[in-house]
C-alpha positions in Angstrom: -8.9 125.9 71.6 -10.3 123.2 69.2 -11.2 124.5 65.7 -14.5 122.6 65.6 -15.7 124.1 68.9 -15.8 127.6 67.6 -19.2 129.1 66.9 -18.5 131.8 64.4 -20.0 135.3 64.6 -22.6 136.3 62.0 -20.9 137.3 58.8 -22.7 140.3 57.4 -22.2 140.9 53.6 -24.3 144.1 53.6 -22.3 146.9 52.1 -19.6 144.5 51.0 -18.6 146.8 48.2 -18.1 149.6 50.6 -16.0 147.7 53.2 -13.0 145.7 52.3 -13.5 142.0 52.9 -10.4 141.9 55.1 -11.9 144.5 57.4 -15.1 142.4 57.6 -12.9 139.5 58.7 -11.2 141.7 61.3 -14.7 142.8 62.6 -15.7 139.2 63.0 -12.5 138.3 64.9 -13.1 141.3 67.1 -16.6 140.1 67.9 -15.3 136.6 68.7 -12.8 138.1 71.1 -15.4 140.4 72.7 -17.9 137.5 73.1 -15.3 135.3 74.7 -15.2 132.7 72.0 -11.6 133.6 71.4 -9.5 134.6 74.4 -6.2 136.5 74.7 -3.4 133.9 74.1 -5.6 131.6 72.1 -4.5 130.2 68.8 -6.7 131.2 65.9 -8.2 128.5 63.6 -6.3 127.8 60.5 -6.6 130.1 57.4 -8.6 127.4 55.7 -11.1 127.1 58.5 -11.5 130.8 58.9 -12.0 131.2 55.2 -14.7 128.5 55.3 -16.4 129.8 58.4 -16.4 133.4 57.3 -17.3 132.6 53.7 -14.3 134.4 52.2 -11.1 133.6 50.3 -7.9 132.6 52.0 -6.3 135.7 50.5 -8.6 137.9 52.5 -7.9 136.0 55.6 -4.2 136.4 55.1 -4.6 140.2 54.5 -6.6 140.5 57.7 -4.1 138.5 59.7 -1.3 140.6 58.2 -2.9 143.8 59.4 -3.5 142.3 62.9 0.1 141.1 63.1 1.5 144.5 62.0 -0.4 146.2 64.9 0.8 143.5 67.4 -2.7 142.0 67.8 -1.7 138.6 66.7 1.6 136.9 66.6 2.7 134.2 64.1 4.7 131.5 65.8 6.5 128.6 64.1 4.4 125.5 64.0 1.8 127.2 66.1 0.0 129.5 63.5 -1.5 132.8 64.5 -2.0 133.5 68.3 -3.9 136.3 69.8 -1.7 138.6 71.9 -2.1 138.1 75.6 -3.3 141.6 76.2 -6.5 142.3 78.2 -9.7 142.4 76.2 -10.2 146.1 76.5 -6.8 146.9 75.1 -7.3 144.4 72.2 -10.7 145.9 71.4 -9.1 149.4 71.2 -6.3 148.2 69.0 -8.6 146.4 66.6 -10.9 149.5 66.5 -7.8 151.6 65.5 -7.1 149.2 62.6 -10.6 149.3 61.4 -10.7 153.1 61.7 -7.7 153.5 59.4 -10.1 153.6 56.5 -11.7 156.8 57.8 -8.4 158.8 57.5 -8.6 161.6 55.0 -7.4 160.9 51.5 -4.5 163.4 51.6 -3.0 161.9 54.8 -3.1 158.5 53.1 -1.5 159.8 49.9 1.1 161.9 51.8 2.1 158.8 53.8 2.3 156.7 50.7 4.6 159.2 49.0 7.0 159.1 52.0 7.0 155.3 52.0 7.2 154.9 48.2 10.3 157.2 48.0 11.9 155.2 50.8 11.3 151.7 49.3 12.2 152.6 45.7 15.6 153.9 46.9 16.2 150.8 48.9 15.0 148.6 46.0 17.6 150.2 43.7 20.3 149.5 46.3 19.2 146.0 47.3 17.3 144.2 44.6 18.3 140.7 43.6 18.0 139.1 40.1 14.8 137.4 41.3 13.4 140.8 42.4 14.2 142.3 39.0 12.5 139.4 37.2 9.4 140.0 39.3 9.5 143.8 38.7 9.8 143.3 34.9 7.0 140.8 34.9 4.6 143.0 36.8 5.4 145.9 34.5 4.7 143.7 31.5 1.4 142.8 33.0 0.6 146.4 33.6 1.2 147.3 30.0 -0.7 144.2 28.8 -3.8 145.1 30.8 -3.4 148.9 30.6 -6.7 149.3 28.7 -8.7 146.9 30.9 -10.5 147.4 34.3 -7.6 145.4 35.8 -5.2 148.2 35.2 -5.3 149.5 38.8 -4.6 146.1 40.4 -1.6 145.6 38.0 -0.4 149.1 38.9 -0.6 148.0 42.6 1.3 144.8 41.8 4.2 146.9 40.3 4.5 149.1 43.4 4.2 146.0 45.6 7.1 144.5 43.7 9.2 147.6 44.4 8.4 147.3 48.1 9.4 143.6 48.1 12.7 144.5 46.4 13.4 147.0 49.2 13.9 144.0 51.6 12.5 146.2 54.4 9.5 144.2 55.6 8.2 147.0 57.9 8.1 149.6 55.1 6.4 147.0 52.9 3.9 146.1 55.5 2.9 149.8 56.1 2.4 150.3 52.3 0.3 147.1 52.1 -2.0 148.5 54.8 -2.7 151.9 53.2 -2.5 151.2 49.5 -5.7 149.2 49.2 -7.6 152.0 50.8 -6.1 154.5 48.4 -6.8 152.2 45.4 -10.4 151.9 46.5 -10.7 155.7 46.4 -8.9 155.8 43.0 -11.6 153.4 41.6 -14.5 155.2 43.2 -13.5 158.7 42.0 -12.0 157.5 38.7 -8.6 159.1 39.5 -6.7 156.4 37.6 -8.2 156.9 34.1 -5.8 155.5 31.4 -2.8 157.7 30.9 -0.1 156.5 28.5 2.4 158.7 30.4 2.1 156.3 33.4 3.6 153.5 31.3 6.6 155.7 30.4 7.0 156.6 34.1 7.0 153.0 35.1 9.6 152.2 32.5 11.9 155.0 33.6 11.6 154.0 37.3 12.4 150.4 36.3 15.4 151.5 34.4 16.7 153.7 37.3 16.2 150.8 39.7 18.0 148.4 37.3 20.9 150.9 37.1 21.0 151.1 40.9 20.4 154.8 40.7 18.4 155.3 43.9 18.4 159.1 43.8 17.0 159.1 40.3 14.4 156.5 41.3 13.2 158.7 44.1 12.9 161.7 41.8 10.9 159.7 39.3 8.7 158.2 42.0 7.9 161.7 43.3 7.0 162.8 39.7 5.0 159.7 39.2 2.8 160.4 42.3 2.7 164.2 41.8 -0.7 164.1 40.1 -2.5 162.2 42.8 -0.8 164.2 45.5 -2.0 167.5 44.0 -5.5 166.0 43.6 -5.6 164.9 47.2 -4.3 168.3 48.4 -6.9 170.2 46.4 -9.6 167.9 47.6 -8.5 168.5 51.2 -8.5 172.3 50.7 -11.9 172.2 49.1 -13.3 170.5 52.3 -12.0 173.2 54.6 
C-alpha cells in the first residue's frame, strides 16, 4: 500500500481532553481498517506520515502502535515497519474495541493490577539493573524532586516508575504497565489524588536505595507502602459505588 494513496479518516478533536490522543489514533486506524482503506496484512504508513495525517505528535503515534502491538493487532518487522495482523476484519475490530474499552475499567481494578506489576518489576529491577539503568533512575528521581512543586510532578513520578520497569528488563511487564498507568494518571489528575506530599520524595529515595543495594524484598515492601494510599482510596471509592 502506497503511503500517498491513503485517504485518512476524519480526525475528531472534540473531547480531546477526555480521551487520550493515542486512543484517538487507534480509533482512526480502526476506522481505516473497517472502511477497507487498510487491509489485514497491509503495512501501515510511517510514524511521520501518520502523525502528519492525524495531526498529532509522533510520540502519540508510537504509544498507539505500542498498544496495538501488545495486543497482537500489529506486528513490527525489521525493515518493514508496522504491519496489520492478517486476521479477518471482524476479529481485528473486536480486538481494537477491547483496547479502546480498557479506559472504562474501574479505577480499583487498574490500581490493583498496577500494584501487582509494580511489585514484580521493582524486584526484578533490584536484581537486574545495569549501571546505565541506575543512572536513568537517579536522573528521573532528581527531576521528580526538582519539579515536585510544579504541575509536572505527576509526569515525573510516572517517569520514575517507568525507569524502574525499564530496569526490570522484562519487556512484557513493562508494556503492561505502560498501557494502564496513563489511564491511572489521568484519574489522578482529574480527582487531584496526587496533591504534593513530601513523604513521596522520601519513599522514592528509600526505594532507590533498596534497588541500588539489590535488596529486592525490601524494594517490594517499600513499593507496596508507596502505593498503599492510592490503593485504599481506590478500594473505598469502589465500595462507595456499590
